[in-house]
LUMBATI-684077 format. One record per residue (C-alpha): residue number from 1; x, y, z. Coordinates in Angstrom, 3 decimals, decimal comma. Each point is the difference from the previous one (the first is absolute). Layout:
<atoms>
<atom><num>NUM</num><px>X</px><py>Y</py><pz>Z</pz></atom>
...
</atoms>
This chain:
<atoms>
<atom><num>1</num><px>-15,471</px><py>-22,794</py><pz>-0,207</pz></atom>
<atom><num>2</num><px>2,828</px><py>1,752</py><pz>2,122</pz></atom>
<atom><num>3</num><px>2,469</px><py>-2,245</py><pz>-1,833</pz></atom>
<atom><num>4</num><px>-1,153</px><py>1,200</py><pz>-3,359</pz></atom>
<atom><num>5</num><px>0,316</px><py>3,637</py><pz>1,128</pz></atom>
<atom><num>6</num><px>3,408</px><py>-0,624</py><pz>1,310</pz></atom>
<atom><num>7</num><px>1,115</px><py>-1,645</py><pz>-3,242</pz></atom>
<atom><num>8</num><px>-1,472</px><py>2,873</py><pz>-2,069</pz></atom>
<atom><num>9</num><px>1,634</px><py>2,762</py><pz>2,024</pz></atom>
<atom><num>10</num><px>3,259</px><py>-1,733</py><pz>0,604</pz></atom>
<atom><num>11</num><px>0,476</px><py>-2,435</py><pz>-2,868</pz></atom>
<atom><num>12</num><px>3,732</px><py>-0,697</py><pz>0,822</pz></atom>
<atom><num>13</num><px>-0,596</px><py>-0,425</py><pz>3,723</pz></atom>
<atom><num>14</num><px>0,657</px><py>2,692</py><pz>2,670</pz></atom>
<atom><num>15</num><px>3,773</px><py>-0,701</py><pz>0,307</pz></atom>
<atom><num>16</num><px>0,884</px><py>1,504</py><pz>-3,344</pz></atom>
<atom><num>17</num><px>-1,853</px><py>3,270</py><pz>0,639</pz></atom>
<atom><num>18</num><px>1,352</px><py>0,312</py><pz>3,430</pz></atom>
<atom><num>19</num><px>3,555</px><py>-0,549</py><pz>-1,219</pz></atom>
<atom><num>20</num><px>-0,484</px><py>2,479</py><pz>-2,668</pz></atom>
<atom><num>21</num><px>-1,528</px><py>2,598</py><pz>2,260</pz></atom>
<atom><num>22</num><px>2,986</px><py>-0,506</py><pz>2,403</pz></atom>
<atom><num>23</num><px>2,522</px><py>0,417</py><pz>-2,735</pz></atom>
<atom><num>24</num><px>-1,710</px><py>3,190</py><pz>-1,187</pz></atom>
<atom><num>25</num><px>0,098</px><py>1,327</py><pz>3,461</pz></atom>
<atom><num>26</num><px>3,662</px><py>-0,925</py><pz>0,580</pz></atom>
<atom><num>27</num><px>1,000</px><py>1,680</py><pz>-3,342</pz></atom>
<atom><num>28</num><px>-1,690</px><py>3,269</py><pz>0,937</pz></atom>
<atom><num>29</num><px>1,637</px><py>-0,116</py><pz>3,438</pz></atom>
<atom><num>30</num><px>3,393</px><py>-0,766</py><pz>-1,598</pz></atom>
<atom><num>31</num><px>-0,279</px><py>3,008</py><pz>-2,524</pz></atom>
<atom><num>32</num><px>-1,374</px><py>2,421</py><pz>2,636</pz></atom>
<atom><num>33</num><px>2,763</px><py>-0,965</py><pz>2,568</pz></atom>
<atom><num>34</num><px>2,713</px><py>0,464</py><pz>-2,542</pz></atom>
<atom><num>35</num><px>-1,287</px><py>3,112</py><pz>-1,790</pz></atom>
<atom><num>36</num><px>-2,809</px><py>1,614</py><pz>2,145</pz></atom>
<atom><num>37</num><px>-2,236</px><py>-0,256</py><pz>-3,205</pz></atom>
<atom><num>38</num><px>-3,291</px><py>-1,862</py><pz>-0,169</pz></atom>
<atom><num>39</num><px>0,061</px><py>-2,636</py><pz>-2,698</pz></atom>
<atom><num>40</num><px>-2,780</px><py>1,072</py><pz>-2,096</pz></atom>
<atom><num>41</num><px>0,050</px><py>-1,492</py><pz>-3,474</pz></atom>
<atom><num>42</num><px>-1,446</px><py>3,093</py><pz>-1,829</pz></atom>
<atom><num>43</num><px>2,695</px><py>2,173</py><pz>1,394</pz></atom>
<atom><num>44</num><px>2,617</px><py>-2,546</py><pz>-1,008</pz></atom>
<atom><num>45</num><px>-1,475</px><py>0,025</py><pz>-3,542</pz></atom>
<atom><num>46</num><px>-0,178</px><py>3,752</py><pz>-0,153</pz></atom>
<atom><num>47</num><px>3,649</px><py>0,254</py><pz>1,003</pz></atom>
<atom><num>48</num><px>0,905</px><py>-2,305</py><pz>-3,083</pz></atom>
<atom><num>49</num><px>-1,837</px><py>2,590</py><pz>-2,175</pz></atom>
<atom><num>50</num><px>2,627</px><py>2,460</py><pz>1,112</pz></atom>
<atom><num>51</num><px>2,400</px><py>-1,697</py><pz>-2,396</pz></atom>
<atom><num>52</num><px>-2,037</px><py>1,176</py><pz>-2,985</pz></atom>
<atom><num>53</num><px>-1,723</px><py>3,126</py><pz>1,208</pz></atom>
<atom><num>54</num><px>1,228</px><py>3,353</py><pz>1,182</pz></atom>
<atom><num>55</num><px>-3,430</px><py>0,873</py><pz>1,540</pz></atom>
<atom><num>56</num><px>0,349</px><py>1,238</py><pz>3,722</pz></atom>
<atom><num>57</num><px>-2,164</px><py>-2,794</py><pz>1,500</pz></atom>
<atom><num>58</num><px>2,385</px><py>-2,562</py><pz>-1,456</pz></atom>
<atom><num>59</num><px>3,192</px><py>1,933</py><pz>0,544</pz></atom>
<atom><num>60</num><px>-0,413</px><py>0,040</py><pz>3,699</pz></atom>
<atom><num>61</num><px>0,991</px><py>-3,695</py><pz>0,020</pz></atom>
<atom><num>62</num><px>3,338</px><py>0,357</py><pz>-1,802</pz></atom>
<atom><num>63</num><px>2,109</px><py>-0,222</py><pz>3,015</pz></atom>
<atom><num>64</num><px>-1,377</px><py>-3,356</py><pz>1,141</pz></atom>
<atom><num>65</num><px>-1,432</px><py>-1,657</py><pz>-3,219</pz></atom>
<atom><num>66</num><px>2,635</px><py>-2,626</py><pz>-0,620</pz></atom>
<atom><num>67</num><px>-0,701</px><py>-2,224</py><pz>3,021</pz></atom>
<atom><num>68</num><px>-3,711</px><py>0,472</py><pz>-0,624</pz></atom>
<atom><num>69</num><px>0,243</px><py>-1,479</py><pz>-3,411</pz></atom>
<atom><num>70</num><px>1,991</px><py>-2,954</py><pz>1,391</pz></atom>
<atom><num>71</num><px>-2,815</px><py>-0,511</py><pz>2,538</pz></atom>
<atom><num>72</num><px>-2,687</px><py>0,276</py><pz>-2,673</pz></atom>
<atom><num>73</num><px>1,879</px><py>-2,595</py><pz>-2,120</pz></atom>
<atom><num>74</num><px>0,231</px><py>-2,226</py><pz>3,048</pz></atom>
<atom><num>75</num><px>-3,731</px><py>0,076</py><pz>0,315</pz></atom>
<atom><num>76</num><px>-0,319</px><py>-1,266</py><pz>-3,556</pz></atom>
<atom><num>77</num><px>2,861</px><py>-2,537</py><pz>0,156</pz></atom>
<atom><num>78</num><px>-1,326</px><py>-1,315</py><pz>3,370</pz></atom>
<atom><num>79</num><px>-3,388</px><py>-0,589</py><pz>-1,458</pz></atom>
<atom><num>80</num><px>1,482</px><py>-1,678</py><pz>-2,980</pz></atom>
<atom><num>81</num><px>2,288</px><py>-2,140</py><pz>1,953</pz></atom>
<atom><num>82</num><px>-2,947</px><py>-1,181</py><pz>2,136</pz></atom>
<atom><num>83</num><px>-2,091</px><py>-0,753</py><pz>-3,100</pz></atom>
<atom><num>84</num><px>2,667</px><py>-2,021</py><pz>-1,709</pz></atom>
<atom><num>85</num><px>1,121</px><py>-1,872</py><pz>3,131</pz></atom>
<atom><num>86</num><px>-3,354</px><py>-0,746</py><pz>1,753</pz></atom>
<atom><num>87</num><px>-2,702</px><py>0,899</py><pz>-2,620</pz></atom>
<atom><num>88</num><px>-0,903</px><py>-0,748</py><pz>-3,546</pz></atom>
<atom><num>89</num><px>2,434</px><py>2,360</py><pz>-1,601</pz></atom>
<atom><num>90</num><px>-0,828</px><py>3,620</py><pz>-0,933</pz></atom>
<atom><num>91</num><px>-3,407</px><py>1,272</py><pz>1,002</pz></atom>
<atom><num>92</num><px>-2,245</px><py>0,502</py><pz>-2,955</pz></atom>
<atom><num>93</num><px>-3,475</px><py>1,393</py><pz>-0,337</pz></atom>
<atom><num>94</num><px>-3,051</px><py>-0,289</py><pz>-2,276</pz></atom>
<atom><num>95</num><px>-0,810</px><py>3,637</py><pz>0,704</pz></atom>
<atom><num>96</num><px>-0,019</px><py>2,116</py><pz>-3,230</pz></atom>
<atom><num>97</num><px>2,816</px><py>2,509</py><pz>-0,372</pz></atom>
<atom><num>98</num><px>-2,320</px><py>2,983</py><pz>-0,329</pz></atom>
<atom><num>99</num><px>-1,463</px><py>-0,945</py><pz>3,552</pz></atom>
<atom><num>100</num><px>3,376</px><py>-0,209</py><pz>1,450</pz></atom>
<atom><num>101</num><px>1,039</px><py>3,311</py><pz>-1,485</pz></atom>
<atom><num>102</num><px>-3,080</px><py>1,742</py><pz>1,133</pz></atom>
<atom><num>103</num><px>0,340</px><py>-1,549</py><pz>3,546</pz></atom>
<atom><num>104</num><px>3,657</px><py>1,201</py><pz>0,105</pz></atom>
<atom><num>105</num><px>-0,874</px><py>3,450</py><pz>-1,056</pz></atom>
<atom><num>106</num><px>-2,759</px><py>0,243</py><pz>2,667</pz></atom>
<atom><num>107</num><px>2,324</px><py>-1,391</py><pz>2,661</pz></atom>
<atom><num>108</num><px>2,738</px><py>2,411</py><pz>-1,062</pz></atom>
<atom><num>109</num><px>-2,347</px><py>3,092</py><pz>0,099</pz></atom>
<atom><num>110</num><px>-1,330</px><py>-1,211</py><pz>3,363</pz></atom>
<atom><num>111</num><px>3,467</px><py>-0,455</py><pz>1,295</pz></atom>
<atom><num>112</num><px>0,781</px><py>3,646</py><pz>-0,852</pz></atom>
<atom><num>113</num><px>-3,220</px><py>1,324</py><pz>1,451</pz></atom>
<atom><num>114</num><px>0,367</px><py>-2,100</py><pz>3,210</pz></atom>
<atom><num>115</num><px>3,627</px><py>0,904</py><pz>0,543</pz></atom>
<atom><num>116</num><px>1,127</px><py>-3,602</py><pz>-0,130</pz></atom>
<atom><num>117</num><px>-0,948</px><py>-3,637</py><pz>-0,814</pz></atom>
<atom><num>118</num><px>-1,332</px><py>-2,946</py><pz>2,152</pz></atom>
<atom><num>119</num><px>3,488</px><py>-1,106</py><pz>1,003</pz></atom>
<atom><num>120</num><px>0,950</px><py>3,379</py><pz>1,197</pz></atom>
<atom><num>121</num><px>-3,316</px><py>0,818</py><pz>1,782</pz></atom>
<atom><num>122</num><px>-1,000</px><py>-3,504</py><pz>0,809</pz></atom>
<atom><num>123</num><px>3,212</px><py>-1,474</py><pz>1,308</pz></atom>
<atom><num>124</num><px>2,117</px><py>3,028</py><pz>1,082</pz></atom>
<atom><num>125</num><px>-2,630</px><py>2,648</py><pz>0,708</pz></atom>
<atom><num>126</num><px>-2,543</px><py>-2,069</py><pz>1,841</pz></atom>
<atom><num>127</num><px>2,920</px><py>-1,733</py><pz>1,925</pz></atom>
<atom><num>128</num><px>1,182</px><py>3,522</py><pz>1,111</pz></atom>
<atom><num>129</num><px>-3,459</px><py>1,123</py><pz>1,033</pz></atom>
<atom><num>130</num><px>-0,423</px><py>2,623</py><pz>-2,812</pz></atom>
<atom><num>131</num><px>-3,671</px><py>1,307</py><pz>-0,020</pz></atom>
<atom><num>132</num><px>0,362</px><py>0,856</py><pz>-3,688</pz></atom>
<atom><num>133</num><px>1,108</px><py>-3,576</py><pz>-0,734</pz></atom>
<atom><num>134</num><px>-2,820</px><py>-1,546</py><pz>1,959</pz></atom>
<atom><num>135</num><px>-2,523</px><py>1,962</py><pz>-1,994</pz></atom>
<atom><num>136</num><px>1,665</px><py>-0,726</py><pz>-3,220</pz></atom>
<atom><num>137</num><px>0,087</px><py>-3,735</py><pz>0,768</pz></atom>
<atom><num>138</num><px>-3,674</px><py>-0,018</py><pz>0,990</pz></atom>
<atom><num>139</num><px>-0,735</px><py>1,738</py><pz>-3,205</pz></atom>
<atom><num>140</num><px>2,044</px><py>-2,642</py><pz>-2,112</pz></atom>
<atom><num>141</num><px>-1,819</px><py>-2,747</py><pz>1,713</pz></atom>
<atom><num>142</num><px>-3,489</px><py>1,469</py><pz>-0,350</pz></atom>
<atom><num>143</num><px>0,335</px><py>0,937</py><pz>-3,623</pz></atom>
<atom><num>144</num><px>1,744</px><py>-3,491</py><pz>-0,826</pz></atom>
<atom><num>145</num><px>-2,816</px><py>-1,938</py><pz>1,828</pz></atom>
<atom><num>146</num><px>-2,670</px><py>2,063</py><pz>-1,718</pz></atom>
<atom><num>147</num><px>1,425</px><py>-0,285</py><pz>-3,585</pz></atom>
<atom><num>148</num><px>0,638</px><py>-3,767</py><pz>0,565</pz></atom>
<atom><num>149</num><px>-3,664</px><py>-0,386</py><pz>1,026</pz></atom>
<atom><num>150</num><px>-1,095</px><py>1,948</py><pz>-2,916</pz></atom>
<atom><num>151</num><px>2,089</px><py>-1,772</py><pz>-2,511</pz></atom>
<atom><num>152</num><px>-1,145</px><py>-3,311</py><pz>1,300</pz></atom>
<atom><num>153</num><px>-3,665</px><py>1,052</py><pz>-0,123</pz></atom>
<atom><num>154</num><px>0,574</px><py>1,071</py><pz>-3,683</pz></atom>
<atom><num>155</num><px>1,462</px><py>-3,359</py><pz>-0,813</pz></atom>
<atom><num>156</num><px>3,189</px><py>1,489</py><pz>-1,405</pz></atom>
<atom><num>157</num><px>2,863</px><py>-2,339</py><pz>-0,502</pz></atom>
<atom><num>158</num><px>3,559</px><py>0,387</py><pz>-1,394</pz></atom>
</atoms>
C-alpha cells in the first residue's frame, strides 16, 4: 500500500524531484546574488510586456528587462532540452484549449491580486521568511487541493 502511494506521488522516483528542486533553488540564489532581485516568473513576464506597452506598471522594468527575457527564455529552453534529451519529446496535453485559456486567465488575475506567483512567493518569499508569501502559499495550496478534490468528485477529465 505504501509502495503504491509512493509510486502515485512520485512516479519518476524521488531523485528527479529533488534534483529539480535543487536546481530551482540554485537558480534563484544565482539570480538574487547577481541582481538582488527575486526570481519570480510573473515579474519576469511582466517585464517582457514592457516591450509592447507604455503602461506605468510595465515601464518600471525597462532598465532591467533584457536579462529577464533571457532568463525567461532559459526556463523554456531548459525544459525543452530536458524533454528532448531524457523525455518523450515535447509535452502535450489532452486538456481542451478553452480550459487551458480559462486556467491561464484565472492564474494571471490571481498573480496580480496576490502580488506574485508561486515561484516568487513559494521559492523566494517563503525562503526569505516573508509573512505575505507564507499566507499566499498556504492559500495557493488550500485552493489547489480543494479544487482538485472537487474536480475528482465530479468525475471531470481532460
